[in-house]
C-alpha positions in Angstrom: 45.3 -11.2 -34.9 45.8 -7.4 -34.9 48.1 -7.3 -37.9 45.9 -4.8 -39.8 46.4 -2.2 -37.1 49.1 0.5 -37.0 50.0 2.0 -33.6 51.9 5.2 -32.9 53.6 4.8 -29.5 54.5 8.2 -27.9 54.9 6.7 -24.5 57.9 7.4 -22.3 57.1 5.3 -19.2 56.6 1.6 -18.4 52.8 1.7 -18.6 52.4 3.0 -22.2 55.3 1.0 -23.5 53.9 -2.2 -22.0 50.5 -1.4 -23.6 52.0 -1.2 -27.0 54.2 -4.3 -26.4 51.0 -6.3 -25.8 49.5 -5.0 -29.0 52.7 -5.8 -30.9 52.5 -9.4 -29.4 49.2 -9.8 -31.2 50.5 -8.6 -34.5 49.9 -4.8 -34.5 52.5 -2.8 -36.4 53.9 -0.5 -33.6 55.9 2.6 -34.4 57.7 4.0 -31.4 58.3 7.7 -31.7 61.5 8.8 -29.7 63.2 12.1 -29.2 66.3 12.5 -31.4 69.6 11.6 -29.7 67.8 11.0 -26.4 65.3 8.3 -27.0 62.8 6.8 -24.7 63.3 7.4 -20.9 63.9 3.6 -20.3 66.9 3.6 -22.5 68.7 5.4 -19.7 67.6 3.0 -17.0 69.8 0.1 -16.1 70.9 -2.6 -15.8 72.8 -2.3 -19.1 74.1 -5.1 -21.2 77.0 -3.0 -22.5 77.9 0.1 -20.5 79.7 1.7 -23.4 76.5 1.8 -25.5 73.9 2.1 -22.8 71.2 3.7 -24.9 71.0 0.5 -27.0 71.5 -2.0 -24.2 69.1 -1.1 -21.4 67.4 -4.4 -20.4 64.3 -2.6 -19.4 64.0 -0.9 -22.8 64.8 -4.2 -24.6 62.0 -6.0 -22.7 59.3 -3.3 -23.1 60.0 -2.7 -26.8 60.3 -6.1 -28.5 58.5 -6.3 -31.8 58.4 -2.5 -32.4 59.9 -0.1 -34.9 61.7 3.1 -33.7 61.7 6.5 -35.4 63.1 9.7 -34.0 61.0 12.9 -34.2 60.8 16.1 -32.2 57.1 16.8 -32.3 57.6 20.2 -30.6 59.2 21.7 -33.7 57.1 23.1 -36.6 58.5 20.6 -39.1 58.1 17.8 -36.5 54.4 18.7 -36.0 53.8 18.5 -39.8 55.4 15.0 -39.9 53.5 14.0 -36.9 50.2 14.9 -38.6 51.2 12.6 -41.5 51.9 9.8 -39.0 48.6 10.2 -37.3 46.8 10.2 -40.7 47.8 6.6 -41.3 47.4 5.3 -37.7 44.6 3.4 -36.0 45.8 4.0 -32.5 48.0 6.5 -30.7 49.2 5.8 -27.2 50.4 8.7 -25.0 51.5 8.7 -21.4 53.2 12.1 -21.5 50.2 14.4 -21.1 50.7 16.0 -24.6 48.1 18.8 -24.5 48.0 19.3 -28.3 47.5 15.6 -29.2 43.7 15.6 -29.1 43.4 18.5 -31.5 45.9 17.0 -33.8 43.9 13.7 -33.9 40.6 15.4 -34.6 42.1 17.2 -37.6 44.2 14.4 -39.1 42.3 11.2 -38.4 38.8 11.4 -36.8 38.4 7.6 -36.7 41.6 7.0 -34.8 41.6 5.7 -31.2 43.5 8.0 -28.9 44.8 6.4 -25.7 45.8 8.6 -22.7 47.6 7.3 -19.6 48.3 9.5 -16.7 48.6 9.4 -12.9 45.2 10.9 -12.1 43.2 11.2 -15.3 42.5 14.1 -17.7 39.8 15.7 -15.4 39.3 16.2 -11.7 41.1 18.4 -9.1 44.3 16.3 -9.3 44.5 16.1 -13.1 47.4 18.6 -13.2 49.3 17.1 -10.3 52.5 15.1 -10.6 52.6 11.5 -9.5 54.4 8.2 -10.0 54.0 4.6 -9.0 54.7 5.2 -5.3 52.2 8.2 -5.2 49.6 6.2 -7.1 49.9 3.2 -4.7 49.5 5.6 -1.8 46.5 7.7 -3.0 44.7 4.6 -4.3 44.8 2.9 -0.9 46.9 0.0 -2.1 49.9 1.0 0.0 47.8 0.8 3.2 47.3 -2.9 2.7 51.0 -3.7 2.4 53.6 -4.3 5.1 53.7 -5.3 8.7 51.2 -3.7 11.2 54.0 -2.3 13.4 55.8 -0.7 10.5 55.1 1.9 7.8 53.2 0.7 4.7 55.3 -0.8 1.9 55.3 -0.1 -1.8 54.8 -3.1 -4.1 58.3 -3.6 -5.6 59.6 -2.7 -9.0 57.2 -1.2 -11.5 54.3 -3.5 -10.7 51.7 -0.7 -10.6 52.8 0.6 -14.0 52.5 -2.8 -15.6 49.0 -3.1 -14.1 48.1 0.3 -15.7 49.5 -1.0 -19.1 47.2 -4.1 -18.9 44.3 -1.8 -18.0 44.9 0.4 -21.1 45.3 -2.7 -23.3 41.9 -3.9 -22.2 40.3 -0.5 -22.9 41.9 -0.5 -26.4 40.5 -3.9 -27.3 37.0 -2.9 -26.2 37.3 0.4 -28.1 38.4 -1.5 -31.3 35.2 -3.6 -31.0 33.2 -0.4 -30.5 34.8 1.4 -33.5 34.3 -1.6 -35.8 30.6 -2.0 -34.9 29.6 1.7 -35.1 30.2 4.8 -37.2 30.9 7.2 -34.4 34.7 7.1 -34.4 37.2 9.3 -32.5 37.2 7.1 -29.4 39.2 8.4 -26.4 40.4 5.7 -24.1 41.6 6.9 -20.8 43.1 5.3 -17.7 45.1 6.4 -14.7 47.4 5.0 -12.1 45.1 5.9 -9.2 42.0 4.3 -10.8 43.7 1.1 -11.8 45.4 0.6 -8.4 42.2 1.6 -6.4 40.7 -1.6 -7.9 43.7 -3.6 -6.6 42.7 -2.8 -3.0 39.0 -3.4 -3.4 38.9 -6.0 -0.6 40.0 -3.3 1.8 37.2 -0.9 0.7 34.6 -3.7 0.9 35.6 -4.5 4.5 35.5 -0.8 5.4 32.1 0.0 3.7 30.1 -3.1 4.4 31.7 -4.6 7.6 32.8 -1.4 9.2 36.3 -2.8 9.6 39.4 -0.7 9.0 42.2 -2.5 7.3 44.6 -4.2 9.7 47.8 -5.4 8.2 48.7 -8.9 9.5 52.0 -10.2 10.7 53.8 -12.2 8.0 52.8 -15.9 8.0 55.9 -16.8 5.9 58.3 -19.3 7.5 62.0 -19.6 6.8 62.9 -22.9 5.0 66.4 -24.3 4.3 66.6 -22.3 1.0 63.9 -19.6 1.2 60.5 -18.7 2.5 57.2 -20.7 2.4 53.6 -20.2 3.2 52.1 -23.3 4.8 48.5 -22.4 3.8 47.0 -24.2 6.9 44.8 -21.3 7.9 43.1 -20.7 4.5 41.0 -22.9 2.3 41.9 -26.3 3.9 39.8 -29.4 3.5 38.6 -31.1 6.7 41.1 -33.9 6.3 44.1 -31.7 5.5 45.1 -31.0 9.0 45.2 -34.7 9.9 47.3 -35.5 6.8 49.6 -32.7 7.6 50.3 -33.8 11.1 51.2 -37.2 9.8 53.7 -35.6 7.4 55.0 -33.6 10.3 55.3 -36.7 12.4 53.5 -34.9 15.2 50.2 -36.9 15.6 49.7 -35.3 19.0 48.7 -32.0 17.2 45.7 -33.7 15.4 43.4 -33.2 18.4 45.1 -30.0 19.8 42.1 -27.8 20.5 44.0 -24.7 19.3 44.1 -26.1 15.7 41.0 -28.3 15.2 39.5 -26.1 12.5 40.7 -23.7 9.8 39.2 -20.8 11.8 41.1 -21.8 14.9 44.3 -22.3 13.0 43.9 -18.8 11.6 43.2 -17.4 15.1 46.2 -19.2 16.6 48.4 -18.9 13.6 51.4 -17.4 15.4 51.4 -20.3 17.9 51.1 -22.8 15.1 54.0 -21.2 13.3 56.2 -21.3 16.4 55.6 -25.1 16.4 56.3 -25.5 12.7 59.4 -23.3 12.5 62.0 -25.9 13.4 60.6 -28.5 11.0 60.3 -26.0 8.1 63.9 -24.7 8.7 65.4 -28.1 7.7 63.3 -28.6 4.6 63.7 -27.5 1.0 61.0 -24.9 0.1 59.9 -26.6 -3.1 59.7 -30.0 -1.4 57.4 -28.5 1.3 55.3 -26.9 -1.5 54.8 -30.3 -3.2 54.2 -32.2 0.0 51.5 -29.8 1.1 49.9 -29.4 -2.4 49.6 -33.2 -2.5 47.2 -33.1 0.5 45.2 -30.2 -0.9 46.8 -27.4 1.1 47.0 -23.9 -0.4 50.8 -23.8 0.2 53.4 -21.9 -1.7 56.9 -20.6 -1.6 58.7 -17.3 -2.5 60.4 -17.8 -5.9 63.8 -16.2 -6.5 64.7 -15.2 -10.1 66.5 -18.5 -10.7 63.4 -20.4 -9.5 61.3 -18.7 -12.2 63.8 -19.5 -14.9 63.7 -23.2 -13.9 59.9 -23.3 -13.2 58.5 -26.5 -14.7 55.1 -24.7 -14.9 56.4 -21.7 -16.8 58.7 -23.8 -19.0 55.9 -26.2 -19.9 53.7 -23.3 -20.9 56.6 -21.8 -23.0 56.3 -18.5 -21.1 59.8 -17.2 -21.8 61.0 -15.8 -25.1 64.6 -16.2 -26.1 66.1 -13.0 -27.7 69.8 -13.0 -28.6 70.5 -15.6 -25.9 68.5 -13.8 -23.2 65.2 -15.0 -21.7 62.4 -12.4 -21.6 59.1 -12.9 -19.8 56.2 -13.6 -22.2 52.8 -12.0 -22.4 50.3 -12.8 -19.6 47.7 -14.6 -21.7 47.4 -17.3 -24.3 44.8 -17.2 -27.1 44.0 -20.5 -28.9 47.4 -21.8 -27.7 49.1 -18.8 -29.5 52.5 -17.9 -28.1 53.9 -15.1 -30.2 57.6 -14.5 -30.6 58.6 -10.9 -31.1 61.6 -9.5 -32.8 64.3 -7.7 -30.8 63.8 -4.2 -29.6 64.9 -1.5 -32.1 68.0 0.7 -32.0 67.2 4.4 -31.6 65.8 5.6 -35.0 66.5 2.2 -36.6 63.5 2.5 -38.8 63.7 6.1 -39.9 64.3 5.5 -43.5 61.7 2.7 -43.8 58.9 4.7 -42.1 59.7 8.2 -43.5 60.6 7.2 -47.1 58.7 3.9 -47.7 55.6 4.5 -45.6 55.1 8.3 -45.6 56.7 9.0 -49.0 59.4 11.5 -47.9 62.5 11.8 -50.1 65.7 10.5 -48.6 67.4 13.8 -49.1 64.7 15.5 -47.1 65.0 13.0 -44.2 68.7 13.6 -44.1 68.2 17.4 -43.9 65.6 16.9 -41.1 68.1 14.8 -39.3 70.8 17.4 -39.6 68.5 20.0 -38.2 67.6 17.8 -35.2 63.9 17.2 -36.2 64.5 13.4 -36.7 
């Protein structure tokens, strides 16, 4: 689908690496540029498959960089900058999440029709553009953090690198639009920009709407999750229920006396008196399997759910049916978050550090092998 595109990936964080992974999944030829001997930052982040060769066995790196080629290059040296110009001249897209100040001028000289993609915490302009950030800071300053956690406690960060993956998807969307624009006009030299704060500000839009148009400040609610025999469930009785759902649920519960309880007669009343309702349900739920509760309630059109553990995901009939996981060297990796015409791409394993140096420098750029070896000895590649 994108197999006519060549992408230079300078990224050193989750967001940029995930962007180029999505492009690779659609067939783009991605060349990951890594610092000699050091490599991408994620190579040093565990867990590691083999502790003795951690740079080649970081599971985070392996996931983010399937289907890519790796070359080593120090673009801060004079020789490295010359080689980098050669790389840019044959590229369609360059992805950068390192705030490389010289990149834009390099692109204008070497390849005016190329799409330059910049990912940062706050954007390339504005009073915060030079500030340092990160996923926690972005979630805080975007307002997303204010929506998470219990009302009596401090706000909670969304776990893992969720914000950075969202930024990666945002940049991927921008690139696809820019490709369409480039192919339909002669202007060229598109600059696609996104930032953590902009992407995550969108994620809390419901909070902003309530504040602006209803005059309501965000009030975090107590958790409505209930403890089941083997995990946590959301009963879904206070949101989106059909009129007959409550009656059917009381029959499953074997508590017909609740059907006409004035506290729970409507969805609005069940939401208002949710804590009382949960107190009644706690004992029943505690003796049930979480997935059995889920299916029982879904069968009566309740928006119920359960909190999946990693093993639940790997055994999920829904994800397995849709062939979501990719098997690489006996390990299951999450797939890409969309399907196009039933296309489910399988990507090659992530590259070793500098694995494709000879192929890219000699076969693609036309350098002599002896020159590449000298550059390697001098620490340029």
